[in-house]
Each structure stands twice: as C-alpha cells, then as structure tokens.
C-alpha positions as CSV (number, residue, x, y, z in Angstrom):
1,M,-67.0,-161.4,19.7
2,D,-68.4,-159.3,22.5
3,A,-70.0,-160.3,25.9
4,I,-72.7,-158.8,28.0
5,V,-73.0,-159.9,31.7
6,L,-76.5,-158.8,33.0
7,A,-76.0,-157.6,36.5
8,G,-78.6,-154.8,36.8
9,G,-81.2,-156.4,39.2
10,Y,-82.0,-155.5,42.8
11,A,-82.5,-159.0,44.1
12,T,-85.4,-158.0,46.4
13,R,-86.2,-161.7,46.9
14,L,-82.9,-162.2,48.6
15,W,-83.3,-159.0,50.9
16,P,-82.0,-158.2,53.4
17,I,-78.9,-160.0,52.4
18,T,-78.8,-158.2,49.0
19,R,-80.4,-154.9,50.0
20,D,-76.9,-153.2,50.0
21,R,-74.8,-155.5,47.8
22,P,-75.3,-157.2,44.3
23,K,-76.2,-160.6,44.5
24,M,-73.5,-161.4,42.1
25,F,-71.0,-160.8,44.7
26,L,-72.4,-163.7,47.0
27,P,-69.9,-166.2,47.8
28,V,-70.2,-169.7,46.2
29,G,-67.2,-171.6,47.8
30,E,-64.0,-169.8,47.5
31,S,-65.3,-167.6,44.6
32,T,-68.3,-165.5,43.9
33,V,-71.2,-166.0,41.5
34,I,-70.0,-163.5,38.9
35,D,-66.3,-164.4,39.3
36,R,-67.0,-167.9,37.8
37,T,-68.4,-166.2,34.8
38,L,-65.7,-163.6,34.3
39,E,-63.0,-166.1,34.6
40,D,-64.5,-168.1,31.9
41,L,-64.9,-165.2,29.7
42,E,-61.4,-163.9,30.5
43,S,-59.8,-167.2,29.4
44,D,-61.7,-167.5,26.1
45,S,-59.7,-165.9,23.1
46,A,-62.9,-165.5,21.1
47,I,-64.3,-163.0,23.5
48,E,-62.8,-159.6,23.0
49,D,-64.7,-157.3,25.2
50,V,-67.0,-157.9,28.3
51,Y,-69.7,-155.4,29.2
52,I,-71.0,-155.7,32.7
53,S,-74.5,-154.0,32.7
54,T,-75.4,-152.8,36.1
55,N,-77.4,-150.0,37.7
56,R,-76.4,-146.6,39.2
57,K,-76.8,-147.9,42.7
58,F,-74.3,-150.4,42.6
59,E,-71.9,-148.8,40.2
60,G,-69.5,-148.0,43.1
61,D,-69.5,-151.5,44.3
62,F,-68.7,-153.0,40.8
63,R,-65.9,-150.4,40.3
64,S,-64.4,-151.5,43.6
65,F,-64.8,-155.2,42.8
66,L,-63.0,-154.7,39.4
67,D,-60.2,-152.6,41.0
68,E,-59.4,-155.6,43.3
69,R,-59.1,-158.1,40.6
70,E,-56.8,-158.6,37.5
71,Y,-59.4,-159.0,34.9
72,E,-58.3,-157.3,31.6
73,K,-61.5,-157.6,29.6
74,P,-64.6,-156.3,31.8
75,V,-65.7,-152.6,31.6
76,L,-68.8,-151.3,33.2
77,S,-71.8,-150.1,31.4
78,I,-74.2,-148.3,33.6
79,E,-77.9,-148.1,33.5
80,S,-79.6,-145.0,35.0
81,T,-81.8,-146.8,37.5
82,T,-81.3,-146.5,41.0
83,G,-84.2,-148.7,42.4
84,E,-86.5,-151.6,41.6
85,D,-89.5,-149.2,40.6
86,E,-87.1,-147.6,37.8
87,K,-86.4,-150.8,36.0
88,F,-87.4,-150.7,32.4
89,G,-86.8,-154.5,31.5
90,V,-83.9,-156.7,30.5
91,V,-84.4,-156.5,26.8
92,S,-84.6,-152.6,27.1
93,A,-81.4,-152.7,29.1
94,I,-79.6,-154.8,26.4
95,A,-80.8,-152.5,23.6
96,E,-79.7,-149.5,25.4
97,L,-76.2,-151.1,26.1
98,I,-75.9,-152.0,22.3
99,D,-76.6,-148.3,21.4
100,R,-74.5,-146.9,24.2
101,E,-71.3,-149.0,23.6
102,G,-71.7,-149.2,19.8
103,L,-72.0,-152.9,19.7
104,D,-72.1,-154.5,16.0
105,D,-70.3,-157.9,16.5
106,D,-71.5,-161.3,17.5
107,T,-72.6,-161.0,21.1
108,L,-72.9,-163.4,24.0
109,V,-75.5,-162.5,26.7
110,V,-75.2,-164.2,30.1
111,A,-77.2,-163.4,33.3
112,G,-74.6,-162.5,36.1
113,D,-76.6,-164.6,38.6
114,N,-76.4,-167.8,36.7
115,L,-74.1,-170.7,38.1
116,I,-73.6,-173.1,35.3
117,S,-71.7,-176.2,35.0
118,F,-70.6,-176.0,31.3
119,S,-67.8,-173.9,29.9
120,L,-68.9,-170.8,28.1
121,S,-66.1,-171.4,25.5
122,E,-67.9,-174.6,24.7
123,F,-71.3,-172.9,24.2
124,V,-69.5,-170.2,21.9
125,D,-68.0,-173.0,19.9
126,E,-71.4,-174.6,19.5
127,F,-72.8,-171.1,18.4
128,R,-70.1,-170.8,15.9
129,A,-71.0,-174.2,14.4
130,N,-74.6,-173.3,14.2
131,D,-73.9,-169.9,12.6
132,A,-77.2,-168.7,14.2
133,T,-78.7,-167.6,17.4
134,T,-78.1,-170.3,20.1
135,V,-79.6,-170.5,23.7
136,A,-78.5,-172.7,26.5
137,A,-81.0,-175.1,27.8
138,Y,-81.7,-177.1,30.8
139,D,-84.3,-179.9,31.5
140,V,-85.7,-178.9,34.9
141,G,-87.8,-182.4,34.9
142,D,-90.9,-180.7,36.1
143,L,-93.6,-179.1,34.0
144,D,-94.9,-176.8,37.0
145,R,-91.4,-175.5,37.4
146,A,-91.0,-175.0,33.7
147,T,-93.8,-172.4,33.8
148,Q,-91.3,-170.1,35.6
149,Y,-89.0,-170.0,32.5
150,G,-88.8,-169.7,28.8
151,V,-89.7,-173.2,27.5
152,I,-88.1,-174.7,24.4
153,D,-89.6,-177.3,22.0
154,I,-86.8,-178.7,19.6
155,D,-86.3,-180.9,16.7
156,G,-82.8,-182.1,17.0
157,D,-81.2,-179.1,18.3
158,Q,-83.2,-176.5,16.3
159,V,-85.7,-174.7,18.3
160,M,-89.3,-175.2,16.9
161,E,-91.1,-173.2,19.5
162,F,-90.3,-170.9,22.4
163,Q,-92.7,-169.8,25.0
164,E,-91.8,-167.3,27.8
165,K,-93.4,-168.6,31.2
166,P,-96.4,-170.5,29.5
167,E,-99.2,-171.8,31.6
168,E,-99.1,-175.1,29.8
169,P,-95.4,-175.9,28.8
170,P,-94.9,-178.2,25.9
171,S,-91.8,-179.6,27.6
172,T,-89.5,-179.2,30.6
173,L,-86.5,-178.0,28.6
174,V,-86.1,-174.4,29.5
175,S,-83.9,-171.4,28.7
176,I,-81.2,-170.4,31.4
177,A,-80.5,-166.9,30.2
178,C,-77.5,-167.5,28.3
179,Y,-77.7,-166.6,24.6
180,A,-75.3,-166.0,21.7
181,F,-76.5,-163.7,18.9
182,P,-74.9,-163.2,15.4
183,A,-74.0,-159.5,14.7
184,G,-77.0,-159.4,12.2
185,V,-79.4,-160.1,15.1
186,I,-78.0,-157.2,17.3
187,D,-79.9,-154.6,15.4
188,E,-83.1,-156.6,15.8
189,F,-83.4,-155.7,19.5
190,E,-84.3,-152.1,18.4
191,T,-86.8,-153.4,15.8
192,Y,-88.5,-155.7,18.5
193,L,-88.9,-152.8,21.0
194,A,-90.1,-150.4,18.2
195,E,-92.9,-152.7,17.5
196,G,-94.2,-152.5,21.1
197,N,-93.1,-156.0,22.2
198,N,-92.3,-156.9,25.8
199,P,-89.3,-155.2,27.1
200,D,-88.7,-157.4,30.1
201,E,-87.1,-160.8,30.0
202,P,-84.8,-161.8,27.0
203,G,-87.0,-164.8,26.3
204,W,-89.7,-162.7,24.8
205,F,-87.2,-161.6,22.3
206,V,-86.1,-165.1,21.5
207,Q,-89.8,-166.1,21.2
208,W,-90.3,-163.3,18.7
209,L,-87.0,-164.2,16.9
210,V,-88.0,-168.0,16.5
211,D,-90.7,-167.0,14.1
212,R,-88.3,-165.0,11.8
213,E,-85.2,-167.0,11.5
214,D,-83.3,-170.3,12.8
215,V,-82.6,-170.6,16.5
216,Y,-80.7,-173.5,18.0
217,A,-80.5,-174.8,21.6
218,Y,-77.6,-176.0,23.6
219,P,-78.9,-178.6,26.0
220,F,-76.6,-179.6,28.9
221,D,-76.7,-181.7,32.0
222,D,-74.9,-181.6,35.3
223,A,-75.8,-178.4,37.3
224,W,-77.5,-175.0,36.9
225,Y,-78.6,-172.6,39.5
226,D,-80.6,-169.5,38.9
227,I,-79.6,-167.5,42.1
228,G,-82.6,-165.6,42.8
229,T,-84.0,-166.7,46.1
230,P,-82.4,-167.7,49.5
231,E,-83.2,-171.4,48.6
232,S,-81.5,-171.4,45.3
233,Y,-78.5,-169.6,46.6
234,L,-78.0,-172.2,49.4
235,D,-78.5,-174.9,46.8
236,A,-75.7,-173.4,44.8
237,A,-73.4,-173.1,47.8
238,A,-74.1,-176.7,48.7
239,W,-73.4,-177.9,45.2
240,Q,-70.0,-176.2,45.3
241,L,-69.3,-177.4,48.7
242,D,-70.3,-180.9,47.8
243,G,-71.1,-181.8,51.6
244,G,-68.0,-180.3,52.9
245,T,-67.3,-177.1,54.8
246,I,-65.2,-174.0,54.4
247,V,-63.9,-172.2,57.6
248,A,-61.7,-169.2,57.0
249,P,-58.2,-169.3,58.8
250,S,-59.2,-166.1,60.9
251,A,-62.5,-167.6,61.9
252,T,-62.8,-169.1,65.5
253,V,-64.9,-172.4,66.0
254,E,-65.1,-173.7,69.5
255,N,-67.0,-176.8,70.9
256,S,-69.4,-176.6,67.9
257,D,-71.1,-179.2,65.6
258,I,-70.6,-178.1,62.0
259,G,-72.5,-180.1,59.6
260,E,-72.5,-180.5,55.8
261,N,-72.5,-177.6,53.4
262,V,-71.3,-174.8,55.7
263,H,-69.2,-171.7,54.9
264,I,-67.9,-169.7,57.6
265,M,-66.0,-166.5,56.6
266,E,-63.2,-164.3,58.0
267,G,-63.3,-163.1,61.6
268,A,-66.5,-165.1,62.5
269,T,-66.8,-166.6,66.1
270,V,-68.8,-169.8,66.5
271,K,-69.1,-171.2,70.0
272,D,-71.3,-174.0,71.3
273,T,-73.3,-174.0,68.2
274,S,-74.8,-176.3,65.7
275,L,-74.7,-175.4,61.9
276,E,-75.9,-177.2,58.8
277,R,-76.3,-175.8,55.1
278,C,-75.4,-172.2,56.3
279,V,-73.5,-169.4,55.0
280,I,-71.9,-167.3,57.7
281,F,-70.7,-164.0,56.6
282,P,-67.5,-162.2,58.0
283,D,-67.2,-161.0,61.7
284,V,-70.5,-162.7,62.7
285,T,-70.7,-164.1,66.3
286,L,-72.8,-167.0,67.1
287,D,-73.1,-168.4,70.7
288,S,-75.2,-171.4,71.8
289,C,-77.3,-171.4,68.5
290,Q,-78.9,-174.1,66.5
291,I,-79.1,-172.8,62.8
292,R,-80.1,-174.8,59.7
293,S,-80.4,-173.6,56.0
294,T,-79.9,-170.0,57.0
295,I,-77.8,-166.9,55.7
296,V,-76.4,-164.8,58.3
297,D,-75.0,-161.5,57.1
298,Q,-71.8,-159.7,58.3
299,E,-71.3,-158.3,61.9
300,T,-74.4,-160.0,63.3
301,H,-74.5,-161.4,67.0
302,L,-76.8,-164.2,67.6
303,D,-77.0,-165.7,71.2
304,G,-79.1,-168.8,72.2
305,I,-81.0,-168.4,69.0
306,S,-82.6,-171.4,67.0
307,L,-83.2,-170.7,63.3
308,S,-84.3,-172.6,60.2
309,N,-84.6,-171.3,56.4
310,A,-83.9,-167.6,57.7
311,Q,-82.0,-164.6,56.4
312,I,-80.4,-162.5,59.0
313,G,-79.4,-158.9,57.8
314,A,-76.1,-157.3,58.7
315,F,-75.5,-155.7,62.0
316,T,-78.3,-157.6,63.8
317,A,-78.2,-158.6,67.3
318,L,-80.7,-161.3,68.6
319,E,-80.6,-163.1,72.0
320,Q,-83.0,-165.4,73.8
321,G,-84.9,-163.6,76.4
322,P,-85.1,-164.6,80.2
323,P,-87.0,-167.9,80.6
324,T,-89.8,-166.2,82.4
325,A,-90.6,-164.1,79.5
326,W,-90.4,-167.2,77.1
327,K,-92.7,-169.0,79.4
328,W,-95.2,-166.0,79.5
329,Q,-95.1,-165.7,75.6
330,Q,-95.9,-169.6,75.5
331,Y,-98.7,-169.1,78.0
332,R,-100.2,-166.1,76.2
333,D,-100.1,-167.8,72.8
334,S,-102.0,-171.0,74.2
335,Q,-105.0,-168.8,75.3
C-alpha cells in the first residue's frame, strides 16, 4: 500500500508565521505536525512507500527536513507551483502525483496539516476489512461548523450521502481529509477530472464516488485539529501540552509568570513577562510583556508590549513608546 501526504498549500491564513515555512513544520509539543503522521506511516508494515506532495517553493525546506531525520519511506513529489495564485486544486494535485509516480496500488491519502488522535494503522486495518474506499470521520457537534467540511450521512458505517461544504448539512459528522482508496479507484481520479468536475478538495471526489460504489466511514472520538488558522494551531498545541509548559534548556526565563499551554523554544529570553497559551519561537526576546493566545516567530524582540490573539512575524522589533506619546495618542483618539 502507498501513502500520499498532502503538503502543497501555502497556509495564507497563518501568515506571517507560515509565509516562509510550511505549516506542517509548526511545533506541536516536542514534535511537529507532519512528524506525527510520518512516524505513524514509518511504523506501519502495510505502508510501503510514502509520497510527500509539496510545491516548488518549499521543496528545499522539505529536502532539508528529511535529511535531518531518519525516515526510510518518505520521498518528495514536487508540484510545479510556487505561489497561492498558481494552485490547481488538491484533486488535480493527487491525480498528477498518481501519474507522475505511477501509482497503481491501494493508496492512503492524508492531509499533512491534520493532527489526529487515532492510529493510521488502525484506519488502514478498517479499510482492509471494508475492502472499499474508507474515509475518517469526526463529529464536530455543530451544524454551522459542519458547513466548512465534507459532511457524511451514514447507515451503520456505510456512507449513504456525502456533501462537500453544504449550506444545510444533514449531520455534524464530517470528513477530516484522511482517505483510503482501493487500487481500482486510483484510475478514477483521471475519469473524474476528465468529466470536468471540481478539481479542488478531495471531498468533491468522494461525493462523486459515493454515487458509483460503496464508501465507508471510520468515525472516531477524542481529538482532531485541522491546522489552518492561528486559533486552530494554538488549540492543537494546547491539546498536546495538556495545560503544561515546555521550556527549552537553552531558553532563559527570569521573574516571569508562565501560565498554561506555553511553549518557549531554544535561545529565547523571557524577562518580567506574563505568558499564557503562547508559542514562542527560537531566539525571541520578551521583556516586560503581557502576552496571551499569541504566536511569536523567531528572533523577534518585544519590550513593554501587551498582546492577545496575535501573530508576530520573524525578526520584528516592537517596544512601547514614551508615556507622553501614548497619552497624546489616547487624547487624539478620544476627540
């Protein structure tokens, strides 16, 4: 069985944090988003080859990433795009990879920005038992939220209906971009696209497939995070930290209040500062700050700053101005 890890997006909703790095490399606890997936695939004897589908812009980053690790299965498969405006859709990217790499076996497809609590090996075992296309499914518990995903209506575990981003979802059970396809379905990607169907989200392909053959769901509980926004990334980090903190040995923390779900990375310096639910990247300096629910990228210097629900890009310097200037700004805003 082959596996495709989708990692070709540009994560514009997470900019500036992901402007120059793949979001799959964002740390979640002591690991990264994509490491959790690759470790699972590496240990599964049913998976023979793992293809990481990424874009031309981040090709070098992924090659360096794999060179630093000891995975044996992953290889890169490079799309031709270098920017958001060149993207041609996930289904098209999968079809091109199938053709480029000559895939003709059962194939697992999983989004590289998915943080999931179940074992991919368990999912593959369920797929084998079904002997048919199988999609992982999670109950988001809210009809409004369900409209953002592919929504599944099931009888037992068989998918009776699949609607991609419906305005009026029939349920709150949604697809989480983890699919297993039998070898016989792999050629159907080309057929689907040749008919002029939507080339974007894989859910459109599954919706088309449900009308042609059996498709099964793999519902699971516990945790799932689709890391596409700063809020969802901080939620995932908090789930992994479970109320705790990680402070790198080379970081310096002095006279500071470090609250729940804080990750302070290598070389960071935190003085006279209050932090809660934050990810602080390497070599950041924070002095006399109050920061909540914020991501601060590498080599940033903040002095006397209060922030909440913010994303601070790398190499930024911010400091509170003189009191007179602050008072003048308050006066001008009140007029």
